[in-house]
N, C-alpha and C positions, 0 to 999 in steps of 0.2 A: 504493500500499500504506499501512498505518497507520504512524505514527511510531515506535512500538515495534518493538523487534527482533523480526523473524519468522523462525523457523527453518524451519518447515514450511508448505506450502500445503495447502489442503483437496482431497482426491482427488475430491470430488463436483462441482467446478467443471469447465466444459467444456474449458477448457485442459488441466488436469491429468488429468482423466478420459481424453481422447483419448491423451495423451502416454503414459500408463501402459499402458492397454489396447489402444490401437490402434497401438502401435509396438513392443510386446515380446510376441512369440508365446509365450515360455516363461511370462511372467506371466499372460497371458490363458488359456493352457492350464491352469495351476494353479487360477485363479479358477473357470473353468467346471467342471472336475472336481469342484470342491467345492460348486457351487451347482445345477447342472443335475440334473434328476430321472432320471439314468441308472440302467440296471440295476445290480445288485449287482456283477456280474463285468465291467461295461462301463466303459471309460474312454478319454479322448481320449489320441491318441499324437501327433498332428501337426494342425495347422492353417494355413491360408492367408488372408490379408485379401481380402475381396471388393471389387469396384469400388464406391465409395460412390455412383456414378452411378445404380446400381441402384434406389436410393430416390429418388422424385421430389422436387425442392426445392419444399416448400411453406412459405409464410411461418410457419405456426403450428408448423413442425417443426424450427425452428432450435435444437435440442438435441443433445446428445451422442449419436451413433450409431456404433456399431462392429460390423461384419459380418465373419463369419469363416466359411470352409468347413472343417469338422472331419472327421477321419478316426478311427474308433475302433480298438481292439484286435481287432475282428473284419472290419476293413477296409470297414466300412459309413460311408457318408459322411452328413452332414447339415450344416445351415446353423444359425448361431446369430446372432441380431441381439441385441445389448445396447444398452439404451437408459438415459438417466437422465431420468425424466419427473416432473413434479409436478402438472401441470395437470389440470383436472376431466375432460377427455375422453381421457385416456391409454389407456384400455382399448380404445377405438374405434380409435385411431391405431395402437397396437401389433398390434391384429388386422389392420388394413389393410396395415401394412408388412410383417408376417409372410406374409400372404396374397400380397402382391406378390412377395416373395422366393421362395415357393413355386411361383407360376406362371410366373416368369421362367426357371426351370430348364429348361423344355422348349421345344424349338423345332419348327417345322413338320416333320411327318413322323416325329417321335420317339414313343416308346411312354410312356403315362402310368405304366407300371410303373418307368420310369426316374426317376421322381420321388423326391427324397430328403426325409426329414423335416426340419421347421423348428422350431427353439426359439426363442421370442422371450423374452428375459429382460429385465425392467424392474426397475431399482432406483428405488424412489419415495422421495424425501426428504421425505415427507408421509404422512399417514394417510388411506386412503380407505374402509375398513371399520371403523366405529366401533360397530356394534351389538354387544351382549353376547356372542353366539357367537364373535365375532372379536376380542374385546377384547384377548386375549394371543396373538393369531396374527399373525405378520409374514410367513410364508412361504405363498404361495397358487399352487397348480398347477391349470391348467385344461386339460382334453383334451377331444376329441369322444367321448363315451361313450353308450351306450344308456341310457335314461332308467330302465328297469326292472332292467336286468343291468349293473352298473358295470363288470364284467371285460370286457365286449364294447365294444372301443374301435376307431375308425377312425383309424388312424395317418395322419399328415400334419403338422398344426400343433399344437403344445403352447405354451402361454403360462405363463410364471412371473413373479409379481409380489411383489417383496420391499418391505415397508414398514419403511425403515430406523430412523424414530423409534421404532418398536415393539420393535426388538431391544435386549434387555439381556442380557448375558452372565450366565448363572445362577451359574456358578462360575469365578473368575478363573484356575483351574488347568486350565480345559477346553481341551485342546489339539487338538480338532478342526479341521480346515482351514477348514471353512465358518464355524466360530464366529470363528476368528482373522482370516479375511478380512472379516467383517462387523464385527468390532472395528476393523480398520484403516479401514474405510469410515466409521464412526460416532465413533471416539475421536480420530483424527488430524485437526488442522486448524491454524489460525494461532495458537492458544494452547499449542500442543504444544511442549514444550521437550525432555522425555525420553520416549523411547518404551518401553513395557513390553518387557521381556527375551524374553517368549514370542513376540512379533512378530518381533523381530530373529532369532530362532532358526530362522524358516522362510525358506529361500533367496530365494524368489520375492517374498515379502513385504518382505524386507530390500531387494531390489532396487527394489521399487516405491517404498518409502520414501526410496531414494536419489534417485528421480525427483522427488520432492516438496521437495527442499531449495529454498527460495527463492533462493539464491544461484546456481541453476542456470538461472535465467530471466533473459531481457533486460528492459530497462526497458519496451519496448513490449508484452512479453508479460505483464508484471505490470499494465500499464494495461489489457489486455485482460481479465485475470482480475478486476480490480476492476469493469470495465464490466459483465461478466458477472453478478456478484452484484447490480449496481445494476439491471440489466434484470430479473432474477428478483424483486427487491423489488417493481418497478414493476408488473410482470405479476401478482404476488400481490395487491398493494393493489388493482389494477384487477379483478381476479377477485372479491376480497372486497366491493368496492363493488358489483359487479354482482348478487352474491348478496343483499347487504344490500337493495338496490333491489327485487329480485325478491321478497324476503320482505316488504319494505313494502308492495309492489303486492299481494301475495297477502293480507296482512292487512286492506288497505283493501277488497278485494273480499269478503273475509268478513264485515267489519263492514257493508258495503253490503247484502249478501245478508241478513244478520240484520236489519238495519233494515226491508228490505222485507218480510221475513217477519213482523216485528213489526207494521208498518203494515197488512199484509193481515189479521193477526189481530184488530187493533183494528177494521177495517173490518167483518169477518165478526161480531165481537160487536155492533157497532152495528146491523147489519142484523138480527140475531136478536133484539136488544132491540125494534127497531121492530116486527118480525113478531109477537113476544109482546104488544106493545100493540095491534096491529090485531087479532089474534085474540081479545083480551080484549072488544074493541068489536063482535065479530062480522062483521068485514070477510071478504068472500069470499076464498078461497084464490088466485084467479086475480089479484085486485086486489093482494094481498099479494106475489105473485110479481112483478108488474110494478113495484111500488113498491121492493122490497127488493133484487130480483135473486137471491132464493134459489130453490131448485128446490121442487117439489111435495113431494118426500120430506123435504126438510130441514124445511120448515114443518110436515109431519105429525108428524115427530119431536118438533118443538118443542111441538105440540099435546099429546103424550102425556106430556109431562114435567110 
């Protein structure tokens, strides 16, 4: 950790993320009820943590993953997989993991009707939709819907991506739980000394803050915390280098293509110039075609000019 006195750690780190949301069901329940696209009268009343072995251990998926089975107030069950991703392929990865969670529910001989919905919730510490229509949108909800009739939906898997850097509280007095949780994720870090009162007034957020006290972590845990950020920086730098190289290669190909087109144009102009000269001296079209490589129609068009 840095030499300066650190009171809180950043909740987006793998270590703190898992401790807060992976070990405290009441905190997780509060967070999910505020973030998931549940119906107006629907809310989670209980949850249990899933076996992390459900998700295959792939080298590129070594980021925070917390899986829970939820029961709502209608006694309906569904699965939520919450992840912290920032890499370029996170949408495909999230779809893969949510699909895996969906099909893992059913065993041989069971009915498909027994499958429960799966929500995939990704908290992105980066911006992935930068075009103008999405410039000020940080919450993105995806579901399988009819292309012409948006209300016709096939239930099963729904994905939610939240771009944390885009989130800005419009009003500091906004007490909506979703806003307060996003402020917790975006405002609390190693530089925080005093926590806004509105965050402390929410029981679960206050408990989450207590889990972030730097003094509550061992020396080895703090070393892991720092190493995680180092790895994130290294991976981001590697990704940026790869993007820069790809852009440079694309630019080089564009320049090479343009140069080839320019060369072809210069060759065509030279052929036409030679053809015009031969026409002036009364050369036969067949001879001009053989000498210049131009077609009969091209030579006839030159003759008409």
